[in-house]
Structures are given as C-alpha cells and as structure tokens.
N, CA, C and O atoms as a GROMACS GRO file, in nm:
protein
  436
    1MET      N    1  -0.751   5.867  -0.641
    1MET     CA    2  -0.668   5.776  -0.695
    1MET      C    3  -0.660   5.596  -0.672
    1MET      O    4  -0.605   5.566  -0.566
    2HIS      N    5  -0.701   5.494  -0.745
    2HIS     CA    6  -0.747   5.429  -0.681
    2HIS      C    7  -0.666   5.290  -0.633
    2HIS      O    8  -0.700   5.210  -0.720
    3THR      N    9  -0.614   5.248  -0.581
    3THR     CA   10  -0.524   5.118  -0.507
    3THR      C   11  -0.548   5.064  -0.651
    3THR      O   12  -0.616   5.113  -0.741
    4LYS      N   13  -0.430   4.881  -0.648
    4LYS     CA   14  -0.397   4.845  -0.732
    4LYS      C   15  -0.556   4.744  -0.763
    4LYS      O   16  -0.621   4.701  -0.858
    5LYS      N   17  -0.557   4.746  -0.656
    5LYS     CA   18  -0.657   4.615  -0.571
    5LYS      C   19  -0.803   4.666  -0.630
    5LYS      O   20  -0.862   4.598  -0.714
    6GLU      N   21  -0.853   4.785  -0.582
    6GLU     CA   22  -0.996   4.866  -0.618
    6GLU      C   23  -0.997   4.869  -0.718
    6GLU      O   24  -1.084   4.792  -0.760
    7SER      N   25  -0.924   4.942  -0.829
    7SER     CA   26  -0.930   4.884  -0.977
    7SER      C   27  -0.992   4.785  -1.049
    7SER      O   28  -1.075   4.781  -1.140
    8GLY      N   29  -0.891   4.657  -0.944
    8GLY     CA   30  -0.987   4.586  -1.075
    8GLY      C   31  -0.766   4.405  -1.111
    8GLY      O   32  -0.728   4.288  -1.119
    9VAL      N   33  -0.732   4.547  -1.114
    9VAL     CA   34  -0.571   4.511  -1.220
    9VAL      C   35  -0.489   4.418  -1.191
    9VAL      O   36  -0.442   4.408  -1.078
   10ASP      N   37  -0.465   4.352  -1.270
   10ASP     CA   38  -0.435   4.164  -1.160
   10ASP      C   39  -0.496   4.049  -1.116
   10ASP      O   40  -0.448   3.936  -1.117
   11SER      N   41  -0.661   4.102  -1.055
   11SER     CA   42  -0.671   4.028  -1.008
   11SER      C   43  -0.823   3.957  -1.062
   11SER      O   44  -0.879   3.994  -1.166
   12PRO      N   45  -0.862   3.878  -0.994
   12PRO     CA   46  -0.899   3.730  -1.040
   12PRO      C   47  -1.071   3.786  -1.147
   12PRO      O   48  -1.128   3.894  -1.127
   13GLU      N   49  -1.122   3.676  -1.254
   13GLU     CA   50  -1.268   3.763  -1.310
   13GLU      C   51  -1.329   3.829  -1.169
   13GLU      O   52  -1.330   3.948  -1.138
   14GLU      N   53  -1.368   3.739  -1.110
   14GLU     CA   54  -1.486   3.793  -1.078
   14GLU      C   55  -1.456   3.864  -0.902
   14GLU      O   56  -1.541   3.845  -0.815
   15ALA      N   57  -1.352   3.928  -0.878
   15ALA     CA   58  -1.347   4.058  -0.840
   15ALA      C   59  -1.379   4.142  -0.915
   15ALA      O   60  -1.471   4.209  -0.869
   16ARG      N   61  -1.333   4.186  -1.058
   16ARG     CA   62  -1.325   4.233  -1.189
   16ARG      C   63  -1.471   4.281  -1.183
   16ARG      O   64  -1.515   4.395  -1.190
   17ALA      N   65  -1.537   4.159  -1.168
   17ALA     CA   66  -1.657   4.181  -1.261
   17ALA      C   67  -1.831   4.270  -1.147
   17ALA      O   68  -1.950   4.304  -1.156
   18ALA      N   69  -1.678   4.258  -1.030
   18ALA     CA   70  -1.766   4.224  -0.851
   18ALA      C   71  -1.736   4.417  -0.882
   18ALA      O   72  -1.844   4.476  -0.886
   19PHE      N   73  -1.650   4.482  -0.895
   19PHE     CA   74  -1.632   4.574  -0.952
   19PHE      C   75  -1.704   4.627  -1.021
   19PHE      O   76  -1.750   4.729  -0.971
   20LEU      N   77  -1.748   4.599  -1.145
   20LEU     CA   78  -1.805   4.655  -1.260
   20LEU      C   79  -1.948   4.626  -1.232
   20LEU      O   80  -2.030   4.660  -1.317
   21ASP      N   81  -1.997   4.556  -1.100
   21ASP     CA   82  -2.106   4.512  -1.060
   21ASP      C   83  -2.149   4.663  -0.946
   21ASP      O   84  -2.268   4.685  -0.924
   22LYS      N   85  -2.030   4.763  -0.880
   22LYS     CA   86  -2.038   4.773  -0.797
   22LYS      C   87  -2.099   4.934  -0.871
   22LYS      O   88  -2.208   4.989  -0.857
   23ILE      N   89  -1.905   4.996  -0.997
   23ILE     CA   90  -2.002   5.100  -0.991
   23ILE      C   91  -2.138   5.048  -1.048
   23ILE      O   92  -2.201   5.076  -0.946
   24ALA      N   93  -2.234   4.995  -1.131
   24ALA     CA   94  -2.358   5.008  -1.185
   24ALA      C   95  -2.456   5.011  -1.059
   24ALA      O   96  -2.544   5.089  -1.095
   25ASN      N   97  -2.483   4.976  -0.955
   25ASN     CA   98  -2.465   4.995  -0.855
   25ASN      C   99  -2.482   5.096  -0.793
   25ASN      O  100  -2.600   5.088  -0.762
   26ARG      N  101  -2.413   5.257  -0.723
   26ARG     CA  102  -2.364   5.342  -0.741
   26ARG      C  103  -2.441   5.420  -0.832
   26ARG      O  104  -2.560   5.445  -0.819
   27ILE      N  105  -2.361   5.459  -0.930
   27ILE     CA  106  -2.523   5.509  -1.040
   27ILE      C  107  -2.617   5.474  -1.103
   27ILE      O  108  -2.629   5.478  -1.226
   28GLU      N  109  -2.719   5.422  -0.999
   28GLU     CA  110  -2.801   5.326  -1.070
   28GLU      C  111  -2.814   5.424  -0.877
   28GLU      O  112  -2.932   5.460  -0.873
   29GLU      N  113  -2.744   5.470  -0.741
   29GLU     CA  114  -2.820   5.493  -0.664
   29GLU      C  115  -2.833   5.620  -0.668
   29GLU      O  116  -2.928   5.673  -0.610
   30ARG      N  117  -2.744   5.690  -0.734
   30ARG     CA  118  -2.728   5.840  -0.735
   30ARG      C  119  -2.804   5.873  -0.929
   30ARG      O  120  -2.786   5.965  -1.008
   31PHE      N  121  -2.886   5.746  -0.936
   31PHE     CA  122  -2.930   5.792  -1.096
   31PHE      C  123  -2.984   5.935  -1.160
   31PHE      O  124  -2.951   6.006  -1.256
   32GLU      N  125  -3.081   5.940  -1.059
   32GLU     CA  126  -3.100   6.127  -1.045
   32GLU      C  127  -3.015   6.241  -1.076
   32GLU      O  128  -3.032   6.326  -1.163
   33GLU      N  129  -2.864   6.223  -0.941
   33GLU     CA  130  -2.792   6.324  -0.907
   33GLU      C  131  -2.704   6.320  -1.085
   33GLU      O  132  -2.681   6.426  -1.143
   34PHE      N  133  -2.656   6.155  -1.161
   34PHE     CA  134  -2.637   6.145  -1.224
   34PHE      C  135  -2.668   6.218  -1.349
   34PHE      O  136  -2.588   6.298  -1.399
   35ALA      N  137  -2.766   6.196  -1.391
   35ALA     CA  138  -2.904   6.223  -1.509
   35ALA      C  139  -2.864   6.356  -1.484
   35ALA      O  140  -2.804   6.374  -1.590
   36LYS      N  141  -2.849   6.498  -1.402
   36LYS     CA  142  -2.897   6.608  -1.440
   36LYS      C  143  -2.786   6.646  -1.410
   36LYS      O  144  -2.787   6.764  -1.447
   37LEU      N  145  -2.656   6.617  -1.351
   37LEU     CA  146  -2.542   6.660  -1.364
   37LEU      C  147  -2.522   6.618  -1.546
   37LEU      O  148  -2.530   6.722  -1.613
   38GLU      N  149  -2.498   6.486  -1.636
   38GLU     CA  150  -2.461   6.431  -1.744
   38GLU      C  151  -2.569   6.564  -1.797
   38GLU      O  152  -2.503   6.637  -1.871
   39SER      N  153  -2.705   6.614  -1.780
   39SER     CA  154  -2.750   6.752  -1.885
   39SER      C  155  -2.754   6.826  -1.816
   39SER      O  156  -2.874   6.855  -1.813
   40GLU      N  157  -2.668   6.933  -1.697
   40GLU     CA  158  -2.595   7.032  -1.737
   40GLU      C  159  -2.467   7.037  -1.766
   40GLU      O  160  -2.443   7.142  -1.826
   41ASP      N  161  -2.339   6.946  -1.747
   41ASP     CA  162  -2.275   6.970  -1.841
   41ASP      C  163  -2.257   6.945  -1.962
   41ASP      O  164  -2.165   6.998  -2.025
   42CYS      N  165  -2.324   6.879  -2.005
   42CYS     CA  166  -2.339   6.830  -2.196
   42CYS      C  167  -2.474   7.016  -2.256
   42CYS      O  168  -2.472   7.054  -2.373
   43GLY      N  169  -2.534   7.062  -2.185
   43GLY     CA  170  -2.620   7.123  -2.256
   43GLY      C  171  -2.703   7.007  -2.326
   43GLY      O  172  -2.730   7.016  -2.445
   44LYS      N  173  -2.734   6.924  -2.269
   44LYS     CA  174  -2.939   6.847  -2.331
   44LYS      C  175  -3.018   6.812  -2.251
   44LYS      O  176  -3.009   6.791  -2.130
   45PRO      N  177  -3.112   6.803  -2.336
   45PRO     CA  178  -3.221   6.755  -2.220
   45PRO      C  179  -3.200   6.652  -2.094
   45PRO      O  180  -3.122   6.557  -2.089
   46ILE      N  181  -3.314   6.713  -1.971
   46ILE     CA  182  -3.265   6.610  -1.856
   46ILE      C  183  -3.314   6.404  -1.914
   46ILE      O  184  -3.262   6.297  -1.882
   47SER      N  185  -3.402   6.429  -1.980
   47SER     CA  186  -3.490   6.319  -2.030
   47SER      C  187  -3.423   6.263  -2.116
   47SER      O  188  -3.460   6.148  -2.140
   48THR      N  189  -3.292   6.319  -2.203
   48THR     CA  190  -3.240   6.253  -2.283
   48THR      C  191  -3.111   6.151  -2.159
   48THR      O  192  -3.105   6.028  -2.147
   49ALA      N  193  -3.018   6.266  -2.081
   49ALA     CA  194  -2.965   6.145  -2.007
   49ALA      C  195  -2.954   6.070  -1.924
   49ALA      O  196  -2.857   6.014  -1.873
   50ARG      N  197  -3.100   6.068  -1.899
   50ARG     CA  198  -3.176   5.969  -1.774
   50ARG      C  199  -3.228   5.856  -1.918
   50ARG      O  200  -3.244   5.739  -1.881
   51MET      N  201  -3.250   5.878  -2.050
   51MET     CA  202  -3.315   5.762  -2.049
   51MET      C  203  -3.153   5.698  -2.182
   51MET      O  204  -3.188   5.607  -2.258
   52ILE      N  205  -3.049   5.730  -2.194
   52ILE     CA  206  -2.966   5.739  -2.315
   52ILE      C  207  -2.823   5.732  -2.259
   52ILE      O  208  -2.742   5.650  -2.301
   53ASP      N  209  -2.786   5.854  -2.128
   53ASP     CA  210  -2.626   5.826  -2.082
   53ASP      C  211  -2.668   5.757  -1.946
   53ASP      O  212  -2.568   5.688  -1.931
   54ILE      N  213  -2.719   5.739  -1.876
   54ILE     CA  214  -2.733   5.742  -1.720
   54ILE      C  215  -2.792   5.547  -1.757
   54ILE      O  216  -2.702   5.464  -1.744
   55ASP      N  217  -2.888   5.511  -1.785
   55ASP     CA  218  -2.951   5.370  -1.842
   55ASP      C  219  -2.862   5.300  -1.854
   55ASP      O  220  -2.840   5.196  -1.792
   56CYS      N  221  -2.754   5.386  -1.997
   56CYS     CA  222  -2.717   5.272  -2.085
   56CYS      C  223  -2.540   5.238  -2.057
   56CYS      O  224  -2.457   5.164  -2.109
   57ALA      N  225  -2.542   5.365  -1.918
   57ALA     CA  226  -2.377   5.320  -1.794
   57ALA      C  227  -2.427   5.187  -1.690
   57ALA      O  228  -2.363   5.084  -1.672
   58VAL      N  229  -2.491   5.204  -1.662
   58VAL     CA  230  -2.608   5.173  -1.607
   58VAL      C  231  -2.570   5.045  -1.636
   58VAL      O  232  -2.480   5.002  -1.564
   59GLN      N  233  -2.642   4.921  -1.779
   59GLN     CA  234  -2.620   4.826  -1.788
   59GLN      C  235  -2.496   4.781  -1.884
   59GLN      O  236  -2.461   4.663  -1.881
   60ASN      N  237  -2.426   4.880  -1.973
   60ASN     CA  238  -2.312   4.863  -2.023
   60ASN      C  239  -2.225   4.818  -1.912
   60ASN      O  240  -2.143   4.739  -1.957
   61PHE      N  241  -2.208   4.840  -1.764
   61PHE     CA  242  -2.114   4.829  -1.658
   61PHE      C  243  -2.198   4.599  -1.607
   61PHE      O  244  -2.146   4.497  -1.561
   62ARG      N  245  -2.324   4.633  -1.652
   62ARG     CA  246  -2.355   4.517  -1.564
   62ARG      C  247  -2.304   4.425  -1.693
   62ARG      O  248  -2.214   4.348  -1.660
   63PHE      N  249  -2.342   4.417  -1.834
   63PHE     CA  250  -2.301   4.389  -1.942
   63PHE      C  251  -2.128   4.335  -1.937
   63PHE      O  252  -2.078   4.235  -1.987
   64PHE      N  253  -2.066   4.445  -1.857
   64PHE     CA  254  -1.973   4.381  -1.895
   64PHE      C  255  -1.914   4.262  -1.791
   64PHE      O  256  -1.829   4.172  -1.796
   65ALA      N  257  -2.037   4.330  -1.670
   65ALA     CA  258  -1.953   4.242  -1.570
   65ALA      C  259  -1.967   4.124  -1.579
   65ALA      O  260  -1.888   4.042  -1.534
   66GLY      N  261  -2.067   4.099  -1.635
   66GLY     CA  262  -2.114   3.944  -1.693
   66GLY      C  263  -2.030   3.820  -1.768
   66GLY      O  264  -2.011   3.698  -1.767
   67ALA      N  265  -1.978   4.002  -1.866
   67ALA     CA  266  -1.901   3.937  -1.967
   67ALA      C  267  -1.762   3.870  -1.924
   67ALA      O  268  -1.707   3.772  -1.975
   68LEU      N  269  -1.722   3.944  -1.823
   68LEU     CA  270  -1.636   3.894  -1.787
   68LEU      C  271  -1.636   3.731  -1.643
   68LEU      O  272  -1.541   3.672  -1.592
   69ARG      N  273  -1.744   3.719  -1.631
   69ARG     CA  274  -1.796   3.612  -1.553
   69ARG      C  275  -1.800   3.444  -1.603
   69ARG      O  276  -1.787   3.337  -1.542
   70HIS      N  277  -1.835   3.496  -1.808
   70HIS     CA  278  -1.892   3.439  -1.882
   70HIS      C  279  -1.674   3.456  -2.000
   70HIS      O  280  -1.665   3.554  -2.074
   71GLU      N  281  -1.617   3.412  -1.998
   71GLU     CA  282  -1.532   3.493  -2.035
   71GLU      C  283  -1.417   3.340  -2.134
   71GLU      O  284  -1.353   3.253  -2.076
   72GLU      N  285  -1.427   3.355  -2.251
   72GLU     CA  286  -1.385   3.288  -2.332
   72GLU      C  287  -1.311   3.370  -2.455
   72GLU      O  288  -1.248   3.474  -2.442
   73THR      N  289  -1.332   3.306  -2.561
   73THR     CA  290  -1.200   3.360  -2.667
   73THR      C  291  -1.272   3.266  -2.789
   73THR      O  292  -1.260   3.146  -2.813
   74SER      N  293  -1.327   3.341  -2.834
   74SER     CA  294  -1.353   3.315  -2.957
   74SER      C  295  -1.319   3.303  -3.116
   74SER      O  296  -1.203   3.344  -3.114
   75CYS      N  297  -1.352   3.267  -3.275
   75CYS     CA  298  -1.345   3.307  -3.357
   75CYS      C  299  -1.449   3.314  -3.420
   75CYS      O  300  -1.502   3.203  -3.418
   76HIS      N  301  -1.506   3.384  -3.473
   76HIS     CA  302  -1.590   3.377  -3.559
   76HIS      C  303  -1.576   3.401  -3.686
   76HIS      O  304  -1.555   3.520  -3.666
   77THR      N  305  -1.571   3.394  -3.791
   77THR     CA  306  -1.635   3.382  -3.909
   77THR      C  307  -1.710   3.545  -4.005
   77THR      O  308  -1.815   3.510  -4.060
   78ILE      N  309  -1.690   3.645  -4.022
   78ILE     CA  310  -1.844   3.698  -4.083
   78ILE      C  311  -1.867   3.794  -4.240
   78ILE      O  312  -1.933   3.890  -4.281
   79SER      N  313  -1.734   3.667  -4.303
   79SER     CA  314  -1.725   3.715  -4.485
   79SER      C  315  -1.712   3.566  -4.472
   79SER      O  316  -1.729   3.467  -4.400
   80ASN      N  317  -1.669   3.617  -4.597
   80ASN     CA  318  -1.557   3.440  -4.680
   80ASN      C  319  -1.443   3.528  -4.642
   80ASN      O  320  -1.370   3.464  -4.567
   81THR      N  321  -1.397   3.645  -4.662
   81THR     CA  322  -1.233   3.699  -4.611
   81THR      C  323  -1.238   3.740  -4.526
   81THR      O  324  -1.126   3.783  -4.497
   82VAL      N  325  -1.351   3.773  -4.402
   82VAL     CA  326  -1.299   3.846  -4.294
   82VAL      C  327  -1.305   3.734  -4.106
   82VAL      O  328  -1.393   3.767  -4.026
   83VAL      N  329  -1.248   3.667  -4.083
   83VAL     CA  330  -1.293   3.653  -3.987
   83VAL      C  331  -1.236   3.693  -3.852
   83VAL      O  332  -1.114   3.681  -3.841
   84SER      N  333  -1.330   3.754  -3.710
   84SER     CA  334  -1.344   3.851  -3.612
   84SER      C  335  -1.266   3.715  -3.510
   84SER      O  336  -1.263   3.597  -3.543
   85TYR      N  337  -1.228   3.755  -3.427
   85TYR     CA  338  -1.130   3.612  -3.307
   85TYR      C  339  -1.118   3.773  -3.213
   85TYR      O  340  -1.078   3.887  -3.238
   86THR      N  341  -1.193   3.687  -3.069
   86THR     CA  342  -1.146   3.730  -2.974
   86THR      C  343  -1.104   3.702  -2.908
   86THR      O  344  -1.154   3.610  -2.843
   87LEU      N  345  -0.948   3.770  -2.862
   87LEU     CA  346  -0.955   3.726  -2.689
   87LEU      C  347  -0.941   3.830  -2.585
   87LEU      O  348  -0.889   3.938  -2.561
   88ARG      N  349  -1.017   3.738  -2.537
   88ARG     CA  350  -1.047   3.837  -2.391
   88ARG      C  351  -0.953   3.802  -2.207
   88ARG      O  352  -0.976   3.724  -2.114
   89ARG      N  353  -0.873   3.883  -2.226
   89ARG     CA  354  -0.735   3.939  -2.192
   89ARG      C  355  -0.690   4.040  -2.167
   89ARG      O  356  -0.602   4.086  -2.240
   90PRO      N  357  -0.759   4.139  -2.001
   90PRO     CA  358  -0.709   4.220  -1.890
   90PRO      C  359  -0.554   4.267  -1.942
   90PRO      O  360  -0.455   4.196  -1.959
   91VAL      N  361  -0.566   4.363  -1.956
   91VAL     CA  362  -0.425   4.393  -2.014
   91VAL      C  363  -0.374   4.533  -1.923
   91VAL      O  364  -0.262   4.547  -1.874
   92ARG      N  365  -0.474   4.619  -1.917
   92ARG     CA  366  -0.430   4.683  -1.767
   92ARG      C  367  -0.570   4.895  -1.801
   92ARG      O  368  -0.616   4.942  -1.905
   93ILE      N  369  -0.578   4.948  -1.647
   93ILE     CA  370  -0.641   4.999  -1.730
   93ILE      C  371  -0.614   5.187  -1.818
   93ILE      O  372  -0.522   5.268  -1.811
   94ALA      N  373  -0.797   5.189  -1.920
   94ALA     CA  374  -0.599   5.307  -1.981
   94ALA      C  375  -0.729   5.412  -1.993
   94ALA      O  376  -0.840   5.360  -1.992
   95GLY      N  377  -0.715   5.631  -2.009
   95GLY     CA  378  -0.717   5.709  -2.005
   95GLY      C  379  -0.875   5.667  -2.186
   95GLY      O  380  -0.911   5.585  -2.269
   96LEU      N  381  -0.904   5.832  -2.120
   96LEU     CA  382  -1.020   5.786  -2.248
   96LEU      C  383  -1.003   5.934  -2.288
   96LEU      O  384  -0.962   5.997  -2.191
   97ILE      N  385  -1.023   6.022  -2.413
   97ILE     CA  386  -1.051   6.103  -2.499
   97ILE      C  387  -1.245   6.114  -2.459
   97ILE      O  388  -1.331   6.026  -2.455
   98THR      N  389  -1.250   6.230  -2.440
   98THR     CA  390  -1.431   6.141  -2.555
   98THR      C  391  -1.506   6.354  -2.586
   98THR      O  392  -1.463   6.469  -2.572
   99PRO      N  393  -1.594   6.307  -2.618
   99PRO     CA  394  -1.602   6.455  -2.713
   99PRO      C  395  -1.687   6.522  -2.606
   99PRO      O  396  -1.747   6.451  -2.525
  100GLY      N  397  -1.696   6.671  -2.599
  100GLY     CA  398  -1.782   6.727  -2.527
  100GLY      C  399  -1.938   6.691  -2.467
  100GLY      O  400  -1.993   6.682  -2.357
  101ASN      N  401  -1.962   6.684  -2.559
  101ASN     CA  402  -2.113   6.609  -2.484
  101ASN      C  403  -2.194   6.489  -2.503
  101ASN      O  404  -2.308   6.449  -2.524
  102LEU      N  405  -2.112   6.466  -2.490
  102LEU     CA  406  -2.073   6.263  -2.461
  102LEU      C  407  -2.022   6.240  -2.399
  102LEU      O  408  -1.923   6.178  -2.437
  103ARG      N  409  -2.029   6.256  -2.299
  103ARG     CA  410  -1.908   6.189  -2.119
  103ARG      C  411  -1.904   6.055  -2.139
  103ARG      O  412  -1.828   5.968  -2.182
  104MET      N  413  -2.056   6.073  -2.072
  104MET     CA  414  -2.099   5.988  -1.943
  104MET      C  415  -2.122   5.848  -2.083
  104MET      O  416  -2.098   5.735  -2.040
  105PHE      N  417  -2.164   5.855  -2.233
  105PHE     CA  418  -2.218   5.795  -2.240
  105PHE      C  419  -2.067   5.681  -2.318
  105PHE      O  420  -2.065   5.559  -2.307
  106VAL      N  421  -1.956   5.765  -2.392
  106VAL     CA  422  -1.885   5.694  -2.412
  106VAL      C  423  -1.795   5.630  -2.300
  106VAL      O  424  -1.744   5.518  -2.311
  107PHE      N  425  -1.780   5.715  -2.189
  107PHE     CA  426  -1.725   5.638  -2.073
  107PHE      C  427  -1.748   5.461  -2.068
  107PHE      O  428  -1.661   5.378  -2.040
  108HIS      N  429  -1.857   5.440  -2.094
  108HIS     CA  430  -1.870   5.356  -2.010
  108HIS      C  431  -1.919   5.226  -2.148
  108HIS      O  432  -1.972   5.116  -2.133
  109HIS      N  433  -1.871   5.304  -2.292
  109HIS     CA  434  -1.867   5.209  -2.352
  109HIS      C  435  -1.714   5.160  -2.381
  109HIS      O  436  -1.693   5.057  -2.446
   0.00000   0.00000   0.00000
C-alpha cells in the first residue's frame, strides 16, 4: 500500500509528474518482463503486448506527466452546439475494473 505522499495525492504538480515518470521508467526497465506477463495473462502474442500494451503504457505515463507540468484549464468549441471544457484539478486516486484481455492497456488510459 502506498502512502499519500508516495501516490502523489495532494502534492504539487511537479511531484505528481515525477511520480508518473518514475512509473514509466520502471516499466521501461522491466519492459520484457511486463510484455511476457501481459502476454501470458491475457493470452495474446508477446509482439502485441510489446508494441501495444507495454509501449503505450510507457508513452501514456510520460504524456500525462507532461500534461501535469503544463496544466491549464481550457474551453474548445467542437461544433455549433457542443463546447468541451477541461478543468484540470486532481481529485484523488480511483479504482478501475478492466476487461480480462486488456488490463495493461486500459490501466494506463
């Protein structure tokens, strides 16, 4: 179990971003191990686990770390009747139930 400080809750944006980068680094360090486990766990080819699940996980953790470092609230017009409003304000850690064959892929999205 992670403490509040380790999980990044209620910490400055840079600390949370650094935490996400640390996760990406750890996945990269054990890339083949994660790919093998994901392949075995989900019954998919290891090449798929490498190229899609594990590689995307690393990229997404880095993307969201960058998003934390460049935080902004914005409003975008999507059509004449739709406006997208993004308010970037962390609330807390959330749980997630995922499909059995997409665990790693869904985890990082």
